[in-house]
Residue frames as a rotation matrix with the C-alpha (Angstrom) as fourth column:
MET 1
0.838 -0.537 0.095 112.22
0.302 0.311 -0.901 93.15
0.455 0.784 0.423 87.96
ASN 2
0.739 -0.657 -0.149 115.69
0.009 -0.212 0.977 93.13
-0.674 -0.723 -0.150 89.41
GLY 3
0.904 -0.411 0.115 118.49
0.137 0.025 -0.990 94.43
0.405 0.911 0.079 87.34
GLY 4
0.053 -0.939 -0.341 121.53
0.803 0.243 -0.544 93.94
0.594 -0.245 0.766 89.58
GLY 5
-0.687 -0.408 -0.601 120.90
0.706 -0.570 -0.420 96.56
-0.171 -0.713 0.680 92.12
ASP 6
-0.810 0.558 -0.180 118.12
-0.586 -0.781 0.215 98.40
-0.021 0.280 0.960 90.22
LEU 7
-0.774 0.618 0.137 114.65
0.568 0.774 -0.280 97.12
-0.279 -0.139 -0.950 91.10
LYS 8
-0.711 0.703 -0.011 111.32
-0.578 -0.576 0.578 98.07
0.400 0.417 0.816 89.34
VAL 9
-0.864 0.504 -0.018 108.15
0.422 0.704 -0.571 97.28
-0.275 -0.500 -0.821 91.16
CYS 10
-0.718 0.679 -0.154 104.72
-0.660 -0.595 0.458 97.61
0.220 0.431 0.875 89.81
GLY 11
-0.477 0.637 -0.606 101.44
0.399 0.771 0.496 96.13
0.783 -0.005 -0.622 91.02
LYS 12
0.001 0.524 0.852 98.63
-0.692 -0.615 0.379 96.92
0.722 -0.590 0.361 93.37
ARG 13
-0.620 -0.150 -0.770 98.63
0.500 0.680 -0.536 95.72
0.604 -0.718 -0.347 96.96
PRO 14
-0.068 0.702 0.709 95.46
-0.116 -0.711 0.693 97.12
0.991 -0.035 0.130 98.35
ASN 15
0.827 0.540 -0.158 95.77
0.046 0.215 0.975 95.54
0.560 -0.814 0.153 101.82
ARG 16
0.625 -0.733 -0.267 99.38
0.581 0.208 0.787 95.81
-0.521 -0.647 0.556 102.49
LYS 17
0.751 -0.448 -0.485 102.47
-0.520 -0.854 -0.017 97.97
-0.407 0.265 -0.874 101.63
TRP 18
0.727 -0.608 -0.319 105.50
0.043 0.505 -0.862 97.02
0.685 0.613 0.393 99.61
THR 19
0.822 -0.558 0.112 108.39
-0.156 -0.032 0.987 96.09
-0.547 -0.829 -0.113 102.10
MET 20
0.745 -0.649 -0.154 111.85
-0.250 -0.059 -0.966 96.67
0.618 0.759 -0.206 100.88
GLY 21
0.865 -0.501 -0.011 115.17
0.149 0.236 0.960 95.34
-0.479 -0.833 0.279 102.16
ILE 22
0.742 -0.656 -0.138 118.76
-0.563 -0.498 -0.659 96.35
0.364 0.567 -0.739 101.52
ARG 23
0.665 -0.613 -0.426 121.83
0.577 0.784 -0.227 94.14
0.473 -0.095 0.876 101.78
SER 24
0.825 -0.485 -0.289 124.31
0.044 -0.456 0.889 95.15
-0.563 -0.746 -0.355 104.39
PRO 25
0.792 -0.594 -0.139 127.41
-0.359 -0.270 -0.893 96.49
0.493 0.758 -0.427 102.83
ARG 26
-0.188 -0.929 0.319 129.61
-0.836 -0.019 -0.548 95.27
0.515 -0.370 -0.773 105.66
ARG 27
-0.334 0.121 0.935 127.81
-0.646 0.693 -0.320 92.23
-0.687 -0.711 -0.153 107.30
LYS 28
-0.830 0.004 -0.558 127.76
-0.468 0.541 0.699 89.37
0.305 0.841 -0.446 104.79
GLY 29
-0.751 0.561 -0.348 124.33
0.461 0.823 0.331 87.95
0.472 0.088 -0.877 104.54
ALA 30
-0.603 0.423 -0.677 122.65
0.525 -0.428 -0.736 90.68
-0.601 -0.798 0.036 106.57
ILE 31
-0.394 0.589 0.705 119.42
0.671 -0.340 0.659 92.36
0.628 0.733 -0.262 105.22
TYR 32
-0.880 0.169 -0.443 118.20
0.230 -0.665 -0.711 95.65
-0.415 -0.728 0.547 106.59
LYS 33
0.049 0.953 0.299 114.56
0.995 -0.022 -0.092 96.49
-0.081 0.302 -0.950 106.33
SER 34
-0.864 -0.470 0.184 114.63
0.498 -0.852 0.161 99.86
0.081 0.231 0.970 104.54
GLY 35
-0.739 0.612 -0.280 111.01
-0.428 -0.749 -0.506 100.89
-0.520 -0.254 0.816 104.80
THR 36
-0.289 0.745 0.601 107.61
0.727 0.579 -0.369 100.34
-0.623 0.330 -0.709 103.46
LEU 37
-0.908 0.057 -0.416 105.78
-0.272 -0.834 0.479 102.11
-0.319 0.548 0.773 100.55
TRP 38
-0.001 0.981 0.194 102.25
0.164 0.192 -0.968 102.56
-0.986 0.031 -0.162 99.41
MET 39
-0.245 -0.090 -0.965 103.25
-0.820 -0.512 0.256 103.46
-0.517 0.854 0.052 95.84
GLU 40
0.785 0.544 0.297 101.78
-0.250 0.716 -0.652 101.26
-0.568 0.438 0.697 92.98
CYS 41
0.762 -0.526 0.378 104.80
0.620 0.426 -0.659 101.51
0.185 0.736 0.651 90.74
PHE 42
0.810 -0.585 0.031 108.36
-0.511 -0.680 0.526 102.64
-0.287 -0.442 -0.850 91.77
ALA 43
0.502 -0.781 -0.371 111.98
0.142 0.498 -0.855 102.00
0.853 0.377 0.361 91.25
LEU 44
0.891 -0.412 0.193 114.60
-0.266 -0.127 0.956 101.25
-0.369 -0.903 -0.223 94.08
VAL 45
0.715 -0.690 -0.114 118.13
0.034 0.197 -0.980 101.64
0.698 0.697 0.164 93.13
THR 46
0.898 -0.412 0.153 121.00
-0.152 0.036 0.988 100.63
-0.413 -0.910 -0.030 95.48
SER 47
0.577 -0.816 -0.036 124.72
0.110 0.121 -0.987 100.96
0.810 0.565 0.159 94.86
GLY 48
0.972 -0.215 0.098 127.54
-0.113 -0.055 0.992 100.34
-0.208 -0.975 -0.078 97.29
ASP 49
0.312 -0.937 -0.160 131.31
-0.942 -0.284 -0.176 100.34
0.120 0.205 -0.971 97.65
TYR 50
-0.043 -0.264 0.963 131.23
-0.438 0.872 0.219 96.55
-0.898 -0.413 -0.154 98.22
GLU 51
0.686 0.257 0.681 130.66
0.433 0.608 -0.665 95.90
-0.585 0.751 0.306 94.58
ARG 52
0.607 -0.461 0.647 132.82
0.585 -0.291 -0.757 98.36
0.537 0.838 0.093 92.81
PHE 53
0.953 -0.303 -0.018 135.88
-0.211 -0.705 0.677 99.74
-0.218 -0.641 -0.736 94.53
ARG 54
0.434 -0.893 -0.119 139.77
0.295 0.265 -0.918 100.04
0.851 0.363 0.379 94.45
ASP 55
0.830 -0.395 -0.395 142.12
0.403 -0.065 0.913 99.86
-0.386 -0.916 0.105 97.47
VAL 56
0.463 -0.752 0.469 144.99
0.250 -0.397 -0.883 102.42
0.850 0.526 0.004 97.10
ASP 57
-0.536 -0.814 0.223 147.49
-0.065 -0.223 -0.973 102.47
0.841 -0.536 0.067 99.80
GLY 58
-0.851 0.242 -0.466 144.93
0.524 0.419 -0.741 101.13
0.016 -0.875 -0.483 102.36
VAL 59
-0.622 0.644 -0.445 142.22
-0.301 -0.721 -0.624 103.48
-0.723 -0.254 0.643 101.39
ARG 60
-0.463 0.517 0.720 139.08
0.767 0.640 0.033 102.21
-0.443 0.568 -0.693 99.64
TYR 61
-0.718 0.254 -0.648 137.80
-0.442 -0.885 0.143 104.30
-0.538 0.389 0.748 96.75
SER 62
-0.342 0.715 0.610 134.41
0.597 0.667 -0.446 103.63
-0.725 0.212 -0.655 95.28
HIS 63
-0.735 0.160 0.659 132.23
0.617 -0.245 0.748 104.68
0.282 0.956 0.081 92.38
ILE 64
0.382 0.873 -0.303 129.83
0.917 -0.318 0.240 106.57
0.113 -0.370 -0.922 94.78
VAL 65
-0.485 -0.542 0.686 130.20
0.553 -0.798 -0.240 110.25
0.677 0.263 0.687 94.28
ASP 66
-0.244 0.463 -0.852 129.53
0.808 -0.389 -0.443 112.89
-0.537 -0.796 -0.279 96.82
PRO 67
0.278 0.490 0.826 127.43
0.941 -0.313 -0.131 115.51
0.194 0.813 -0.548 95.03
ARG 68
0.932 0.002 -0.363 128.69
0.151 -0.911 0.384 118.34
-0.330 -0.413 -0.849 97.17
THR 69
0.183 -0.945 -0.272 132.42
-0.339 -0.320 0.884 117.82
-0.923 -0.069 -0.379 96.15
GLY 70
0.739 0.076 -0.669 132.30
-0.670 0.191 -0.718 115.71
0.073 0.979 0.192 92.98
LYS 71
-0.329 -0.943 -0.042 134.79
-0.851 0.315 -0.421 113.37
0.410 -0.103 -0.906 94.54
THR 72
-0.295 0.246 -0.923 134.52
0.186 0.963 0.197 109.72
0.937 -0.113 -0.330 95.72
ALA 73
0.620 0.688 0.378 132.33
-0.430 -0.105 0.897 109.56
0.656 -0.719 0.231 98.87
SER 74
-0.442 -0.751 -0.490 134.07
0.098 0.503 -0.859 108.88
0.892 -0.428 -0.149 102.13
ALA 75
-0.661 0.041 0.749 133.55
-0.685 -0.439 -0.581 109.24
0.306 -0.897 0.318 105.82
GLY 76
-0.771 0.342 0.537 131.94
-0.119 0.752 -0.649 105.83
-0.626 -0.564 -0.539 106.25
VAL 77
0.171 0.864 -0.473 129.63
-0.862 -0.101 -0.497 106.00
-0.477 0.493 0.728 103.24
ALA 78
-0.653 -0.380 0.655 129.27
-0.139 0.910 0.390 102.39
-0.744 0.164 -0.647 102.20
GLY 79
-0.666 0.515 0.540 126.15
0.745 0.422 0.517 102.55
0.039 0.746 -0.665 99.97
VAL 80
-0.781 0.493 -0.385 123.33
-0.374 -0.861 -0.345 104.71
-0.501 -0.125 0.856 98.83
THR 81
-0.601 0.672 0.432 119.70
0.765 0.641 0.065 104.00
-0.233 0.370 -0.899 97.86
VAL 82
-0.873 0.358 -0.331 117.32
-0.416 -0.902 0.121 106.01
-0.255 0.243 0.936 95.77
VAL 83
-0.343 0.850 0.400 113.58
0.728 0.510 -0.459 105.68
-0.594 0.133 -0.794 95.29
GLY 84
-0.652 0.115 -0.749 111.91
-0.457 -0.849 0.268 107.18
-0.605 0.517 0.606 92.25
SER 85
0.383 0.921 -0.073 109.47
-0.518 0.148 -0.842 106.70
-0.765 0.360 0.534 89.52
ASP 86
0.905 -0.143 -0.400 112.07
-0.339 0.322 -0.884 105.60
0.255 0.936 0.243 86.94
ALA 87
0.849 -0.523 0.072 114.92
0.321 0.619 0.717 103.34
-0.420 -0.586 0.693 87.41
THR 88
0.220 -0.712 0.666 117.23
0.881 -0.149 -0.450 104.86
0.420 0.686 0.594 84.80
LEU 89
0.371 -0.129 0.920 116.87
-0.142 -0.986 -0.081 108.29
0.918 -0.101 -0.384 86.24
ALA 90
0.920 0.019 0.391 117.33
-0.391 -0.019 0.920 107.04
0.025 -1.000 -0.010 89.86
ASP 91
0.665 -0.732 0.146 120.46
0.727 0.679 0.096 105.10
-0.169 0.042 0.985 88.77
């Protein structure tokens, strides 16, 4: 099930892993293979500054927060992905 950046995956794949891909935040149409998982049921949540942002005086501010500072993430952070057991918690 895909909820606009939040993905819930459930199901057995005894002979192969789940393979995930994440859209590039800077290269339109590019998909990056993010890894493989043996888990039977998991959530994959991705968010990036390419969806929600505001440009102020040539600086891009997004809704991604740096947990160390509590401020908008910067220094080239374009997106973040979290894998967990629950999509709501991961989001």
